[in-house]
C-alpha positions in Angstrom: 13.6 -26.7 -20.5 13.8 -22.9 -20.3 14.7 -20.8 -23.9 17.4 -18.6 -23.6 16.7 -15.2 -25.1 19.8 -12.7 -26.7 17.9 -9.3 -26.3 19.6 -6.8 -28.7 19.1 -3.6 -30.9 19.1 -2.2 -34.6 19.2 1.3 -35.3 17.6 1.5 -39.0 18.5 3.8 -41.6 16.1 6.4 -40.8 17.5 6.5 -37.1 14.8 4.1 -35.7 16.1 1.6 -32.9 14.4 -1.9 -32.9 14.9 -4.1 -29.8 14.3 -7.9 -30.0 15.4 -10.9 -28.8 16.4 -14.4 -30.9 16.0 -17.6 -29.3 18.6 -19.8 -28.9 16.9 -22.7 -29.5 13.4 -22.5 -31.6 11.1 -24.6 -33.4 9.9 -24.4 -37.1 7.1 -26.5 -38.9 9.5 -29.0 -40.2 11.6 -29.7 -37.3 10.4 -33.2 -37.2 10.9 -33.7 -40.8 14.7 -32.3 -40.4 15.4 -34.3 -37.4 14.2 -37.6 -39.4 16.1 -36.8 -42.7 19.3 -36.1 -40.6 19.2 -39.5 -39.0 18.3 -41.5 -42.0 21.7 -39.4 -43.4 23.5 -40.2 -40.5 22.6 -44.0 -40.7 23.7 -44.1 -44.4 26.6 -42.5 -43.6 27.8 -45.3 -41.0 26.8 -48.0 -43.9 29.2 -46.1 -46.0 32.1 -46.5 -43.5 31.2 -50.0 -43.5 31.3 -50.5 -46.9 34.9 -48.7 -46.8 35.7 -51.1 -44.0 34.6 -54.3 -46.0 36.7 -53.1 -49.3 33.8 -52.1 -51.0 34.1 -50.9 -54.8 35.2 -47.6 -54.7 32.3 -46.8 -57.2 29.9 -47.8 -55.3 30.9 -46.0 -52.3 31.2 -42.9 -54.5 27.3 -43.4 -55.4 26.3 -43.8 -51.7 28.2 -40.7 -50.8 26.5 -38.7 -53.7 23.4 -39.9 -52.5 23.9 -38.7 -48.9 24.9 -35.7 -50.4 21.9 -35.0 -52.1 19.8 -35.7 -48.8 21.9 -33.0 -46.7 21.4 -30.5 -49.7 17.9 -31.4 -49.6 17.7 -31.4 -45.7 19.3 -27.7 -46.0 16.5 -26.6 -48.5 13.7 -27.6 -45.8 15.8 -25.8 -43.0 16.1 -22.7 -45.6 12.3 -22.4 -46.6 11.3 -23.1 -43.0 13.8 -20.0 -41.8 12.5 -17.8 -44.7 8.9 -18.5 -43.5 9.2 -17.7 -40.1 12.4 -16.0 -38.7 12.9 -13.7 -42.1 9.4 -12.7 -42.2 9.3 -11.9 -38.8 12.6 -10.0 -39.5 11.3 -7.9 -42.1 8.4 -7.0 -40.3 10.7 -5.6 -37.5 13.2 -4.1 -39.7 16.0 -6.2 -39.0 18.5 -6.2 -41.6 21.0 -8.0 -40.1 18.7 -10.9 -39.9 18.5 -10.8 -44.0 22.7 -10.4 -43.9 23.0 -13.7 -42.0 20.8 -15.4 -44.1 22.7 -14.0 -47.1 25.6 -15.3 -45.7 24.4 -18.8 -44.5 23.1 -19.3 -48.2 26.4 -18.2 -49.6 27.9 -21.1 -47.4 25.4 -23.7 -48.2 25.8 -23.4 -51.8 29.4 -23.4 -51.9 
């Protein structure tokens, strides 16, 4: 499968124009671990749905939902760490301030 690349330019504060591309699909160091974590969280959510269908105690359901939320938050942290180590390092080296702004927005949404 061929990767698509979006080529675009940024004008730096000093007037320098930086042109680079972002791959729409990219791989990081922890992609396999992230996929495994997501699969476990999906399975856990499916079991919670069965708990609700079976009329299980609300407290038990809430405890299990809390566990899924924690798993998802931890998965987000792994993705964020990978993003900083790869994409953001590249962005800083190339003077891509837009990537830093996008990271900031993503962190704000993730933290809500």
